[in-house]
C-alpha positions as CSV (number, residue, x, y, z in Angstrom):
1,M,-140.8,-43.1,-28.3
2,K,-140.6,-43.2,-32.1
3,T,-140.2,-46.7,-33.6
4,E,-139.3,-47.8,-37.1
5,F,-140.5,-51.4,-37.4
6,S,-141.3,-52.6,-40.9
7,L,-144.8,-53.7,-41.9
8,A,-143.4,-57.3,-42.2
9,Q,-142.1,-57.1,-38.6
10,L,-145.4,-55.7,-37.3
11,A,-147.2,-58.7,-38.7
12,D,-145.6,-60.6,-35.8
13,P,-148.0,-60.2,-32.8
14,D,-145.1,-60.0,-30.4
15,I,-143.3,-57.3,-32.4
16,A,-146.6,-55.4,-32.7
17,E,-147.0,-55.6,-28.9
18,A,-143.4,-54.4,-28.4
19,D,-144.1,-51.5,-30.8
20,K,-147.1,-50.4,-28.7
21,I,-145.1,-50.7,-25.4
22,L,-142.2,-48.7,-26.8
23,R,-144.4,-46.0,-28.2
24,A,-145.9,-45.4,-24.8
25,C,-142.4,-44.5,-23.3
26,V,-141.8,-40.7,-23.1
27,H,-138.2,-40.9,-21.8
28,C,-139.2,-39.2,-18.5
29,G,-136.8,-41.3,-16.4
30,F,-139.0,-41.6,-13.4
31,C,-138.3,-45.3,-13.5
32,T,-134.6,-44.8,-12.6
33,A,-135.5,-43.6,-9.1
34,T,-137.1,-46.9,-8.2
35,C,-135.0,-49.4,-10.2
36,P,-132.9,-51.4,-7.8
37,T,-130.0,-52.0,-10.2
38,Y,-129.8,-48.3,-11.1
39,V,-129.9,-47.4,-7.5
40,L,-127.0,-49.7,-6.8
41,L,-124.9,-49.2,-10.0
42,G,-125.9,-45.7,-11.3
43,D,-125.6,-46.9,-14.9
44,E,-128.2,-45.7,-17.3
45,L,-128.1,-49.0,-19.2
46,D,-129.0,-50.7,-15.9
47,S,-132.2,-48.7,-15.6
48,P,-135.5,-49.5,-17.3
49,R,-135.1,-46.6,-19.7
50,G,-131.7,-47.7,-20.7
51,R,-132.8,-51.3,-21.2
52,I,-135.8,-50.1,-23.3
53,Y,-133.4,-48.4,-25.7
54,L,-131.3,-51.6,-25.9
55,I,-134.4,-53.7,-26.6
56,K,-135.7,-51.3,-29.1
57,E,-132.5,-51.4,-31.1
58,M,-132.2,-55.1,-30.9
59,L,-135.8,-55.7,-32.1
60,E,-135.9,-53.0,-34.8
61,K,-132.7,-54.2,-36.4
62,D,-133.8,-57.8,-35.9
63,Q,-130.2,-58.6,-34.8
64,A,-128.7,-61.1,-32.5
65,P,-128.2,-59.7,-29.0
66,T,-124.7,-58.5,-28.2
67,A,-122.8,-59.5,-25.0
68,D,-123.4,-56.0,-23.7
69,V,-127.1,-56.1,-24.3
70,V,-127.3,-59.5,-22.6
71,K,-125.3,-58.3,-19.6
72,H,-127.8,-55.4,-18.9
73,I,-130.9,-57.5,-19.6
74,D,-129.6,-60.3,-17.3
75,R,-129.1,-57.7,-14.5
76,C,-132.8,-56.8,-14.6
77,L,-134.7,-58.4,-11.7
78,S,-138.1,-58.1,-13.3
79,C,-139.2,-56.6,-10.0
80,L,-141.6,-54.2,-12.0
81,A,-141.0,-51.3,-9.6
82,C,-140.7,-49.3,-12.9
83,V,-144.2,-50.3,-13.9
84,T,-145.6,-48.9,-10.7
85,T,-143.6,-45.7,-11.1
86,C,-144.2,-45.1,-14.8
87,P,-146.8,-42.3,-15.4
88,S,-147.3,-43.4,-19.0
89,G,-148.3,-47.0,-18.3
90,V,-145.4,-48.6,-20.1
91,N,-145.8,-52.4,-19.8
92,Y,-142.1,-53.1,-19.2
93,M,-142.9,-56.7,-18.1
94,H,-144.0,-57.9,-21.5
95,L,-141.1,-56.0,-23.2
96,V,-138.3,-57.5,-21.1
97,D,-139.9,-60.9,-21.3
98,Q,-139.8,-60.7,-25.0
99,A,-136.1,-59.6,-24.9
100,R,-135.3,-62.7,-22.8
101,V,-136.8,-65.0,-25.3
102,R,-134.8,-63.3,-28.1
103,I,-131.6,-63.8,-26.0
104,E,-132.4,-67.4,-25.3
105,E,-133.0,-68.1,-29.0
106,R,-130.2,-66.1,-30.6
107,Y,-127.4,-65.6,-28.1
108,Q,-124.7,-68.2,-27.5
109,R,-123.8,-68.1,-23.8
110,P,-120.6,-69.7,-22.5
111,V,-120.9,-73.4,-22.0
112,A,-120.8,-73.4,-18.2
113,E,-123.6,-70.8,-18.1
114,R,-125.7,-72.7,-20.6
115,L,-125.3,-75.8,-18.5
116,L,-126.2,-74.0,-15.2
117,R,-129.4,-72.5,-16.8
118,A,-130.4,-75.9,-18.2
119,V,-130.0,-77.5,-14.8
120,L,-132.1,-74.8,-13.1
121,A,-134.8,-75.1,-15.8
122,F,-134.8,-78.9,-15.4
123,V,-134.6,-79.1,-11.6
124,L,-136.5,-76.2,-10.1
125,P,-140.0,-76.7,-11.6
126,D,-140.2,-80.3,-10.6
127,P,-140.7,-80.9,-6.8
128,G,-139.1,-84.4,-6.9
129,R,-136.0,-83.2,-8.7
130,F,-135.8,-80.1,-6.5
131,R,-136.0,-82.1,-3.3
132,A,-133.2,-84.4,-4.6
133,G,-131.2,-81.3,-5.5
134,M,-131.6,-79.9,-2.0
135,W,-130.3,-83.1,-0.5
136,L,-127.3,-83.0,-2.7
137,A,-126.7,-79.3,-1.9
138,R,-126.8,-80.1,1.8
139,L,-124.1,-82.7,1.3
140,A,-122.0,-80.3,-0.7
141,R,-122.4,-77.2,1.6
142,P,-119.4,-78.1,3.8
143,F,-117.2,-78.0,0.8
144,A,-118.3,-74.5,-0.3
145,V,-115.5,-72.9,1.7
146,L,-113.0,-74.6,-0.6
147,L,-114.4,-72.7,-3.6
148,P,-112.4,-69.5,-4.3
149,S,-114.2,-66.2,-3.7
150,P,-114.1,-63.9,-6.8
151,P,-114.0,-60.1,-6.4
152,P,-117.5,-58.7,-5.7
153,S,-117.2,-56.5,-8.8
154,A,-116.5,-59.3,-11.2
155,T,-119.0,-60.5,-13.7
156,P,-120.6,-63.5,-11.9
157,G,-118.9,-66.8,-12.9
158,L,-119.7,-70.4,-12.2
159,T,-117.9,-70.5,-8.9
160,S,-119.8,-67.6,-7.4
161,R,-123.1,-69.0,-8.7
162,L,-122.4,-72.4,-7.2
163,K,-121.6,-70.8,-3.9
164,A,-124.8,-68.9,-4.0
165,M,-126.8,-72.1,-4.8
166,L,-125.2,-73.9,-1.8
167,A,-125.8,-71.0,0.5
168,L,-129.5,-71.0,-0.3
169,A,-129.9,-74.7,0.5
170,P,-131.8,-75.2,3.9
171,G,-130.2,-77.0,6.8
172,R,-133.0,-79.5,6.8
173,L,-136.0,-80.3,4.6
174,P,-139.6,-80.7,6.0
175,K,-141.7,-83.7,5.3
176,P,-143.8,-83.4,2.0
177,G,-147.2,-81.8,2.3
178,P,-150.5,-83.2,1.1
179,A,-150.5,-85.1,-2.2
180,A,-151.9,-83.7,-5.4
181,G,-155.5,-84.8,-5.8
182,S,-156.4,-84.2,-2.2
183,V,-159.6,-82.5,-1.3
184,F,-160.2,-80.8,2.1
185,A,-163.7,-80.6,3.2
186,P,-165.0,-77.4,4.9
187,L,-165.9,-77.3,8.5
188,G,-169.5,-76.3,9.0
189,K,-171.5,-74.6,6.3
190,K,-169.8,-74.6,2.9
191,R,-169.1,-71.1,1.7
192,G,-167.0,-71.8,-1.4
193,R,-164.7,-74.2,-3.4
194,V,-161.2,-73.2,-4.5
195,A,-158.2,-74.8,-6.1
196,L,-154.9,-74.1,-4.2
197,L,-151.8,-73.8,-6.4
198,Q,-149.3,-76.4,-5.0
199,G,-146.2,-74.7,-6.4
200,C,-142.8,-76.3,-7.0
201,A,-140.1,-74.9,-4.8
202,Q,-142.5,-73.9,-2.0
203,Q,-144.0,-77.4,-1.5
204,V,-140.4,-78.7,-1.0
205,L,-139.0,-75.8,1.2
206,A,-142.1,-74.8,3.2
207,P,-145.2,-77.0,2.8
208,R,-146.4,-75.5,6.0
209,I,-147.5,-72.4,4.1
210,N,-150.1,-74.1,2.0
211,Q,-151.1,-76.2,5.1
212,A,-151.8,-73.0,7.0
213,A,-153.9,-71.8,4.0
214,I,-155.9,-75.0,4.0
215,N,-156.4,-74.9,7.7
216,L,-157.7,-71.3,7.6
217,L,-159.9,-71.8,4.6
218,T,-161.6,-75.0,5.7
219,R,-162.1,-73.5,9.2
220,H,-164.1,-70.8,7.5
221,G,-166.2,-73.0,5.3
222,V,-164.2,-73.2,2.1
223,E,-163.5,-76.5,0.3
224,V,-159.9,-76.7,-0.9
225,V,-158.8,-78.9,-3.9
226,L,-155.2,-79.7,-4.8
227,V,-155.6,-80.4,-8.5
228,K,-154.0,-83.7,-9.5
229,D,-152.5,-82.8,-12.9
230,E,-151.3,-79.3,-12.0
231,Q,-147.7,-78.4,-12.9
232,C,-145.3,-75.6,-12.1
233,C,-146.9,-72.3,-13.1
234,G,-144.0,-71.7,-15.6
235,A,-142.6,-68.6,-14.0
236,L,-139.1,-70.0,-13.5
237,T,-138.6,-71.0,-17.1
238,H,-140.5,-68.0,-18.4
239,H,-138.0,-65.6,-16.8
240,L,-135.1,-67.7,-18.1
241,G,-136.5,-66.9,-21.6
242,R,-137.6,-70.5,-22.2
243,D,-140.9,-69.6,-23.6
244,G,-141.8,-73.0,-25.1
245,D,-141.5,-74.7,-21.7
246,A,-143.4,-72.0,-19.9
247,L,-146.3,-71.9,-22.3
248,A,-146.5,-75.7,-22.3
249,R,-146.9,-75.6,-18.5
250,A,-149.5,-72.8,-18.8
251,R,-151.5,-74.9,-21.2
252,A,-151.3,-77.9,-18.9
253,N,-152.5,-75.9,-15.9
254,V,-155.3,-74.3,-17.8
255,A,-156.5,-77.8,-19.0
256,A,-156.2,-79.2,-15.4
257,W,-158.1,-76.3,-13.8
258,R,-160.7,-76.3,-16.6
259,A,-161.4,-80.0,-15.9
260,E,-161.6,-79.5,-12.2
261,A,-164.0,-76.6,-12.6
262,A,-166.2,-78.7,-14.8
263,K,-166.8,-81.1,-11.8
264,E,-168.2,-79.0,-9.0
265,G,-167.1,-75.5,-10.1
266,L,-164.3,-73.3,-8.7
267,D,-164.8,-69.9,-7.1
268,A,-161.1,-69.1,-7.4
269,I,-157.6,-70.4,-8.0
270,L,-155.6,-69.3,-5.0
271,V,-151.9,-68.7,-4.9
272,T,-149.7,-68.4,-1.8
273,T,-146.5,-67.6,-3.8
274,S,-146.9,-64.2,-5.3
275,G,-144.3,-64.8,-8.0
276,C,-146.5,-67.6,-9.3
277,G,-149.6,-65.4,-9.0
278,T,-148.2,-62.7,-11.3
279,V,-147.6,-65.2,-14.0
280,V,-150.9,-67.1,-13.6
281,K,-152.8,-63.8,-13.8
282,D,-150.9,-63.2,-17.1
283,Y,-152.0,-66.6,-18.7
284,G,-154.6,-64.7,-20.7
285,Y,-151.9,-62.6,-22.3
286,L,-149.4,-65.4,-22.7
287,L,-151.8,-67.6,-24.5
288,R,-153.7,-64.9,-26.4
289,E,-152.7,-66.3,-29.8
290,D,-153.6,-69.9,-29.0
291,R,-157.1,-70.5,-30.4
292,D,-157.5,-73.7,-28.3
293,F,-156.6,-72.1,-25.0
294,A,-157.0,-68.3,-25.3
295,A,-160.6,-68.1,-23.8
296,D,-159.9,-70.6,-21.0
297,A,-156.6,-68.9,-20.2
298,A,-158.3,-65.6,-19.9
299,H,-160.9,-67.2,-17.5
300,V,-158.1,-68.7,-15.4
301,S,-156.5,-65.3,-15.1
302,Q,-159.7,-63.9,-13.8
303,L,-160.1,-66.8,-11.3
304,A,-156.5,-66.5,-10.0
305,K,-156.2,-64.6,-6.7
306,D,-153.5,-64.1,-4.2
307,I,-154.5,-65.8,-0.9
308,T,-154.9,-62.5,0.8
309,E,-157.4,-61.3,-1.8
310,Y,-159.6,-64.2,-1.2
311,V,-159.2,-64.3,2.6
312,A,-160.2,-60.6,2.8
313,G,-163.7,-61.6,1.6
314,L,-164.1,-64.1,4.4
315,P,-165.6,-63.3,7.8
316,L,-162.5,-64.1,9.7
317,Q,-163.0,-65.3,13.3
318,T,-160.1,-63.8,15.3
319,T,-159.2,-65.7,18.4
320,T,-158.7,-63.1,21.2
321,R,-157.3,-65.4,23.9
322,R,-154.8,-68.2,23.2
323,D,-152.2,-69.9,25.4
324,D,-149.5,-69.3,22.8
325,W,-150.6,-65.8,21.7
326,Q,-148.3,-62.9,22.3
327,D,-149.7,-59.5,22.8
328,N,-148.4,-56.7,20.6
329,V,-146.5,-58.9,18.2
330,V,-144.6,-56.5,16.0
331,V,-144.5,-57.6,12.3
332,A,-142.3,-56.1,9.7
333,Y,-144.3,-56.6,6.4
334,H,-142.0,-57.2,3.4
335,S,-144.0,-56.4,0.3
336,A,-142.9,-58.9,-2.4
337,C,-142.3,-57.1,-5.7
338,S,-144.5,-59.6,-7.6
339,L,-147.3,-58.7,-5.2
340,Q,-147.0,-54.9,-4.9
341,H,-145.7,-54.2,-8.4
342,G,-146.9,-57.2,-10.4
343,Q,-150.3,-57.6,-8.9
344,K,-150.8,-54.2,-7.4
345,I,-151.7,-55.6,-4.0
346,R,-150.0,-53.3,-1.5
347,E,-152.1,-52.4,1.5
348,L,-154.4,-55.4,1.8
349,P,-152.0,-57.9,3.5
350,K,-151.0,-55.2,6.0
351,E,-154.7,-54.4,6.7
352,L,-155.5,-58.1,7.3
353,L,-152.6,-58.5,9.7
354,S,-153.5,-55.3,11.6
355,K,-157.2,-56.2,11.9
356,N,-156.3,-59.6,13.3
357,G,-154.2,-58.4,16.1
358,F,-150.7,-57.7,14.9
359,V,-148.7,-54.5,15.1
360,V,-147.6,-54.0,11.5
361,K,-144.6,-51.9,10.6
362,D,-143.8,-50.6,7.2
363,V,-140.2,-51.3,6.0
364,P,-138.2,-48.3,4.7
365,E,-137.5,-48.5,1.0
366,S,-140.3,-51.1,0.7
367,H,-140.4,-50.6,-3.1
368,L,-136.9,-52.0,-3.5
369,C,-136.4,-55.7,-4.3
370,C,-134.8,-58.0,-1.8
371,G,-132.8,-59.6,-4.5
372,S,-134.5,-63.0,-4.7
373,A,-136.4,-62.6,-8.0
374,G,-136.7,-66.3,-9.0
375,T,-133.3,-67.5,-10.0
376,Y,-131.7,-64.0,-9.8
377,N,-130.0,-64.7,-6.5
378,I,-128.2,-67.6,-8.1
379,L,-127.4,-66.0,-11.5
380,Q,-126.5,-62.5,-10.1
381,P,-125.3,-63.3,-6.6
382,D,-123.3,-60.1,-6.0
383,L,-126.2,-57.8,-6.8
384,A,-128.7,-60.0,-5.0
385,G,-126.5,-60.1,-1.9
386,R,-126.2,-56.3,-1.9
387,L,-130.0,-55.9,-2.2
388,R,-130.6,-58.5,0.5
389,D,-128.3,-56.7,2.9
390,R,-130.0,-53.4,2.2
391,K,-133.4,-54.9,2.8
392,V,-132.4,-56.6,6.0
393,A,-130.9,-53.4,7.3
394,N,-134.1,-51.6,6.6
395,I,-136.2,-54.3,8.3
396,A,-133.9,-54.2,11.3
397,S,-134.6,-50.5,11.7
398,V,-138.2,-51.2,12.7
399,K,-137.2,-53.8,15.4
400,P,-139.7,-56.5,14.5
401,D,-140.5,-59.7,16.4
402,M,-141.3,-61.4,13.0
403,I,-141.1,-60.7,9.3
404,A,-144.0,-61.5,7.1
405,A,-144.0,-61.9,3.3
406,G,-146.1,-63.4,0.6
407,N,-143.5,-65.1,-1.5
408,I,-141.3,-68.1,-0.7
409,G,-138.3,-66.7,-2.7
410,C,-138.3,-63.5,-0.6
411,M,-138.6,-65.5,2.6
412,V,-135.6,-67.7,1.8
413,Q,-133.6,-64.7,0.6
414,I,-134.3,-62.5,3.7
415,A,-133.9,-65.4,6.1
416,G,-130.3,-65.8,4.8
417,G,-129.4,-62.4,6.3
418,T,-131.2,-62.2,9.6
419,S,-132.0,-64.1,12.7
420,V,-135.5,-62.6,12.9
421,P,-138.1,-65.3,12.1
422,V,-139.5,-65.0,8.6
423,V,-143.0,-66.3,8.0
424,H,-145.8,-66.2,5.4
425,T,-148.7,-63.8,5.9
426,I,-151.2,-66.6,5.8
427,E,-149.4,-68.4,8.6
428,L,-149.9,-65.4,10.9
429,L,-153.6,-65.1,9.8
430,D,-154.1,-68.8,10.5
431,W,-152.5,-68.4,13.9
432,A,-154.7,-65.4,14.7
433,T,-157.9,-67.2,13.7
434,G,-157.5,-70.4,15.7
435,G,-154.5,-72.2,14.0
436,S,-151.2,-73.1,15.5
437,R,-148.3,-70.8,16.0
438,P,-146.1,-70.6,12.9
439,T,-142.9,-72.7,12.9
440,L,-140.1,-70.2,13.4
441,N,-136.8,-70.5,11.5
């Protein structure tokens, strides 16, 4: 794709990166076949290729985003299926992230939407605030029926978004998990030492996930540290275009992990929420211009691993006979977009489950997003609901006993449309290697 940025514009590192990304695009359109919004809507401007044209024009002309541009960028899930499909290696992720920052800085959204986005950015990354928000949502859920239902085709308004938020609130909240600063000693001979990302939403909604990871790791000789000064990874605010907040969180985490590594070393920084993992693995890029953090951020990106990547290197001790073990448990594996497209981890989780006694079934249209995508199921509830229903129907076609996924957002989204238990991959691996049976929803 030909670009026409001025030399002054190209002096900006972000514009220079956008120029490189845009020039890699050859207009082939392969991305349209795997883009969830294009599959649903059939609108070229709701495909990666269409959005690339919109972003190019906006950046080249250095103009404020129009309402039409914002509409189509907002509809993007950042699922990155287009990145997997693209034969030219177009890094759409960094391009659309830059567009979101431009929108946040230069576009005046309606007051109600600005308020909602500010609340999401304030509440979701903080576990204490998020827990309080979930309690309030539980109290408000009975009144959701009083809110009018807008037409499905309408541009999402505050009412539909509030209803989506209340629908996602769980019926009950589990007790908090282990406190930050906790260290879990390995059982038997020590094989390694890792930091486990505590997360924000996950530690409120499902602390059992990290507990299963801790149980499995320590049982196989790995010391696990929950770093005290760790923060939200920054993914939630990053995808809302609030770059300042996201980068501040990235710097804080790099500093915290650097200090922890200086004590007794870290073999890896493990992540059980793949949406977080994709961003942490990108810290080196996000902080590339920061002289104080660039080198350490790049090192953190190298240390960061999805939990399945690290577990695959352990000599797992599968328990063949257990009182609560079911023979031939059929598991439908949902491949989270942030894992299969963002981190390029596709077969490994399925291989681990299969090797440890589960019957693993591929889900049809596994490349398509479930509609969770961070805050997408709140901000774009109609599209998110349609994608969830499509995903649930595809899952149902393989008749599973359980559904496994590697991302809490996907788990909550899918569980909202099915009665089949939805669990994390690490919970099943913990169960198979001597841990307790997963708590089923």
